MIGUFI-63755 format. One record per residue (C-alpha): residue number from 1; chain; z, y, x. Coordinates in steps of 0.2 Angstrom, whole numbers, plus 5000, padded with zeros to 4 digits. Layout:
% MIGUFI-63755
PT  pos  unit     z     y     x
PT  NUM     A     Z     Y     X
...
END
This chain:
% MIGUFI-63755
PT  pos  unit     z     y     x
PT    1     A  4896  5024  4839
PT    2     A  4890  5012  4854
PT    3     A  4902  4999  4859
PT    4     A  4905  4996  4877
PT    5     A  4897  4981  4885
PT    6     A  4910  4967  4887
PT    7     A  4910  4958  4904
PT    8     A  4916  4941  4906
PT    9     A  4930  4944  4918
PT   10     A  4941  4930  4914
PT   11     A  4926  4918  4916
PT   12     A  4928  4921  4935
PT   13     A  4947  4920  4935
PT   14     A  4947  4904  4945
PT   15     A  4936  4911  4959
PT   16     A  4947  4927  4959
PT   17     A  4963  4915  4960
PT   18     A  4955  4906  4975
PT   19     A  4951  4923  4983
PT   20     A  4969  4929  4980
PT   21     A  4976  4913  4987
PT   22     A  4966  4915  5003
PT   23     A  4971  4933  5005
PT   24     A  4989  4929  5002
PT   25     A  4989  4914  5013
PT   26     A  4981  4923  5027
PT   27     A  4993  4937  5026
PT   28     A  5009  4926  5025
PT   29     A  5003  4916  5040
PT   30     A  4999  4931  5051
PT   31     A  5016  4939  5046
PT   32     A  5025  4923  5050
PT   33     A  5016  4920  5067
PT   34     A  5014  4938  5074
PT   35     A  5023  4949  5062
PT   36     A  5020  4968  5062
PT   37     A  5018  4980  5076
PT   38     A  5033  4990  5072
PT   39     A  5033  5008  5077
PT   40     A  5046  5019  5085
PT   41     A  5054  5023  5068
PT   42     A  5059  5004  5067
PT   43     A  5061  4999  5085
PT   44     A  5070  5014  5093
PT   45     A  5063  5024  5107
PT   46     A  5058  5042  5112
PT   47     A  5046  5054  5105
PT   48     A  5041  5069  5116
PT   49     A  5030  5084  5110
PT   50     A  5021  5094  5123
PT   51     A  5008  5108  5123
PT   52     A  4994  5112  5134
PT   53     A  4984  5129  5137
PT   54     A  4968  5119  5136
PT   55     A  4962  5105  5125
PT   56     A  4971  5089  5131
PT   57     A  4962  5072  5134
PT   58     A  4974  5059  5127
PT   59     A  4965  5045  5136
PT   60     A  4968  5053  5152
PT   61     A  4986  5057  5148
PT   62     A  4989  5039  5143
PT   63     A  4982  5033  5160
PT   64     A  4994  5045  5169
PT   65     A  5009  5039  5160
PT   66     A  5004  5020  5163
PT   67     A  5001  5024  5181
PT   68     A  5019  5030  5182
PT   69     A  5026  5014  5175
PT   70     A  5027  5018  5157
PT   71     A  5023  5003  5146
PT   72     A  5011  5005  5131
PT   73     A  5014  5024  5128
PT   74     A  5007  5030  5112
PT   75     A  4998  5047  5115
PT   76     A  4990  5056  5100
PT   77     A  4985  5074  5096
PT   78     A  4998  5083  5085
PT   79     A  4992  5098  5075
PT   80     A  4978  5104  5087
PT   81     A  4969  5097  5102
PT   82     A  4981  5106  5113
PT   83     A  4997  5099  5105
PT   84     A  5001  5081  5111
PT   85     A  5014  5069  5104
PT   86     A  5020  5055  5115
PT   87     A  5029  5039  5109
PT   88     A  5038  5027  5120
PT   89     A  5046  5012  5113
PT   90     A  5062  5004  5119
PT   91     A  5080  5009  5121
PT   92     A  5081  5028  5124
PT   93     A  5086  5031  5142
PT   94     A  5095  5046  5150
PT   95     A  5082  5058  5158
PT   96     A  5067  5049  5151
PT   97     A  5060  5066  5145
PT   98     A  5061  5073  5162
PT   99     A  5052  5058  5169
PT  100     A  5038  5060  5156
PT  101     A  5037  5079  5160
PT  102     A  5035  5076  5179
PT  103     A  5022  5062  5176
PT  104     A  5011  5074  5166
PT  105     A  5013  5088  5179
PT  106     A  5008  5077  5193
PT  107     A  4990  5082  5191
PT  108     A  4994  5101  5192
PT  109     A  4991  5105  5174
PT  110     A  5002  5117  5165
PT  111     A  5013  5108  5152
PT  112     A  5025  5115  5140
PT  113     A  5039  5103  5135
PT  114     A  5043  5107  5116
PT  115     A  5053  5094  5108
PT  116     A  5062  5077  5112
PT  117     A  5068  5065  5099
PT  118     A  5078  5049  5102
PT  119     A  5078  5035  5089
PT  120     A  5092  5022  5093
PT  121     A  5088  5003  5089
PT  122     A  5102  5003  5077
PT  123     A  5095  5017  5067
PT  124     A  5078  5008  5067
PT  125     A  5085  4992  5061
PT  126     A  5094  5002  5047
PT  127     A  5077  5010  5042
PT  128     A  5069  4993  5042
PT  129     A  5082  4986  5030
PT  130     A  5083  5001  5019
PT  131     A  5064  5001  5018
PT  132     A  5063  4983  5013
PT  133     A  5077  4985  5000
PT  134     A  5068  5001  4993
PT  135     A  5052  4990  4990
PT  136     A  5062  4976  4982
PT  137     A  5072  4989  4971
PT  138     A  5055  4997  4966
PT  139     A  5048  4980  4960
PT  140     A  5064  4976  4950
PT  141     A  5064  4993  4941
PT  142     A  5045  4990  4937
PT  143     A  5048  4973  4930
PT  144     A  5062  4980  4919
PT  145     A  5052  4995  4913
PT  146     A  5036  4985  4909
PT  147     A  5047  4972  4899
PT  148     A  5055  4986  4889
PT  149     A  5038  4995  4886
PT  150     A  5027  4980  4883
PT  151     A  5033  4962  4884
PT  152     A  5041  4950  4896
PT  153     A  5024  4941  4900
PT  154     A  5016  4958  4904
PT  155     A  5031  4962  4915
PT  156     A  5029  4946  4925
PT  157     A  5010  4949  4927
PT  158     A  5013  4967  4933
PT  159     A  5026  4962  4946
PT  160     A  5016  4948  4953
PT  161     A  5001  4960  4954
PT  162     A  5011  4973  4963
PT  163     A  5019  4959  4975
PT  164     A  5001  4953  4978
PT  165     A  4996  4971  4983
PT  166     A  5010  4974  4995
PT  167     A  5009  4957  5004
PT  168     A  4990  4958  5007
PT  169     A  4992  4976  5013
PT  170     A  5006  4970  5025
PT  171     A  4995  4956  5030
PT  172     A  4981  4968  5034
PT  173     A  4993  4977  5046
PT  174     A  4999  4961  5054
PT  175     A  4981  4954  5057
PT  176     A  4975  4970  5064
PT  177     A  4991  4974  5073
PT  178     A  4990  4992  5068
PT  179     A  5007  5001  5070
PT  180     A  5018  5000  5055
PT  181     A  5029  5015  5054
PT  182     A  5038  5026  5041
PT  183     A  5022  5034  5035
PT  184     A  5014  5016  5032
PT  185     A  5030  5012  5022
PT  186     A  5028  5027  5012
PT  187     A  5010  5022  5009
PT  188     A  5016  5005  5002
PT  189     A  5027  5013  4990
PT  190     A  5013  5024  4984
PT  191     A  5002  5009  4982
PT  192     A  5015  5002  4971
PT  193     A  5015  5017  4960
PT  194     A  4996  5018  4960
PT  195     A  4994  5000  4955
PT  196     A  5007  5001  4942
PT  197     A  4999  5016  4934
PT  198     A  4982  5006  4933
PT  199     A  4991  4991  4926
PT  200     A  5000  5000  4913
PT  201     A  4983  5008  4907
PT  202     A  4975  4991  4906
PT  203     A  4991  4983  4898
PT  204     A  4991  4996  4884
PT  205     A  4973  4993  4880
PT  206     A  4976  4974  4879
PT  207     A  4991  4976  4868
PT  208     A  4982  4988  4856
PT  209     A  4967  4975  4855
PT  210     A  4978  4960  4852
PT  211     A  4986  4969  4837
PT  212     A  4969  4976  4831
PT  213     A  4958  4961  4833
PT  214     A  4961  4945  4824
PT  215     A  4954  4927  4825
PT  216     A  4948  4930  4843
PT  217     A  4953  4920  4858
PT  218     A  4965  4928  4870
PT  219     A  4952  4928  4885
PT  220     A  4939  4937  4874
PT  221     A  4952  4950  4869
PT  222     A  4957  4953  4888
PT  223     A  4938  4954  4893
PT  224     A  4935  4967  4880
PT  225     A  4951  4977  4885
PT  226     A  4946  4976  4904
PT  227     A  4928  4981  4899
PT  228     A  4934  4996  4890
PT  229     A  4945  5002  4904
PT  230     A  4933  4997  4918
PT  231     A  4925  5014  4921
PT  232     A  4941  5023  4920
PT  233     A  4948  5011  4933
PT  234     A  4933  5013  4945
PT  235     A  4932  5032  4943
PT  236     A  4950  5034  4947
PT  237     A  4949  5022  4962
PT  238     A  4933  5031  4968
PT  239     A  4940  5049  4968
PT  240     A  4956  5043  4976
PT  241     A  4946  5035  4990
PT  242     A  4937  5051  4993
PT  243     A  4953  5060  4996
PT  244     A  4959  5046  5007
PT  245     A  4943  5045  5018
PT  246     A  4945  5064  5020
PT  247     A  4963  5062  5026
PT  248     A  4958  5048  5038
PT  249     A  4944  5058  5046
PT  250     A  4951  5076  5045
PT  251     A  4970  5073  5044
PT  252     A  4974  5070  5062
PT  253     A  4979  5054  5071
PT  254     A  4997  5054  5065
PT  255     A  4992  5050  5047
PT  256     A  4977  5038  5051
PT  257     A  4988  5022  5047
PT  258     A  4995  5031  5032
PT  259     A  4977  5033  5025
PT  260     A  4972  5016  5030
PT  261     A  4987  5008  5021
PT  262     A  4982  5018  5005
PT  263     A  4964  5013  5006
PT  264     A  4968  4995  5008
PT  265     A  4981  4996  4994
PT  266     A  4970  5006  4982
PT  267     A  4956  4993  4985
PT  268     A  4966  4978  4982
PT  269     A  4976  4987  4968
PT  270     A  4960  4990  4959
PT  271     A  4956  4972  4960
PT  272     A  4973  4966  4955
PT  273     A  4973  4977  4940
PT  274     A  4957  4968  4934
PT  275     A  4961  4951  4938
PT  276     A  4979  4946  4944
PT  277     A  4990  4954  4930
PT  278     A  4978  4948  4916
PT  279     A  4975  4931  4923
PT  280     A  4994  4928  4924
PT  281     A  4996  4934  4906
PT  282     A  4982  4922  4901
PT  283     A  4990  4908  4911
PT  284     A  5007  4911  4901
PT  285     A  4997  4909  4885
PT  286     A  4999  4927  4879
PT  287     A  4994  4929  4860
PT  288     A  4995  4941  4846
PT  289     A  5012  4935  4840
PT  290     A  5020  4941  4856
PT  291     A  5014  4959  4853
PT  292     A  5014  4960  4834
PT  293     A  5025  4973  4826
PT  294     A  5029  4967  4808
PT  295     A  5025  4980  4795
PT  296     A  5029  4980  4776
PT  297     A  5016  4970  4767
PT  298     A  5009  4962  4782
PT  299     A  5017  4945  4778
PT  300     A  5009  4945  4760
PT  301     A  4992  4950  4767
PT  302     A  4992  4936  4780
PT  303     A  4995  4923  4766
PT  304     A  4980  4912  4762
END
């Protein structure tokens, strides 16, 4: 049986650490200076759905609204090229939907007003707080689960890797100023689940090899474990990216940011599964004794 080639991942851990520090620092600086471009879900505002008899030009409609005094309207196709969704941030105003309807009718086109939703600023603030608490609760539960299934050092490494992925994904949205709405928040929670699954597979192999291989340095055992799971990790990431790319191009504008958040998260999650969690465990001096399950006769066998 041919043994898989062993790659020296841990030999590059200092470069990986520097890369992670750069990404984290850039993300935190951007988040502290310019923050996130929060969507209507978090800031409050009005969402208007209209329909046309012919394909609608969203750029033209955006210009019509801006010429009537509406600031930074978000105009996207919704379902088909004849269905349009308009988002206006700010405090919802009485009669705003009628103003939007009249502005769209000003060029003599037939417009059907289908639905109007209002999101108050208080609701938006509650969603923002609940979303943050949800991510924090997810990280805490992950830490408890990994600690019970594996060991505390595995747990700390896994949680730091997940926090690493979330912060960098948030930083990407802060730097690019893409709109951050509930779909992106859902993508972040999905990133946590995806990265956790990958980290558990790698951790399981590391634990197995620590128990099976003796008289070998921890870095070498981690290298062998990562090498054994490498193609599984890359294949999973590749097939996931194919689906996300399809969603981005074919799923419509409403889920563009959702797909982007997942693509960034899957990419950085794959990297963190290989480097961040394992590097943290190695820095905490993980060894065979941390994972050894005593068996009858083992003590006698280990005597010189």
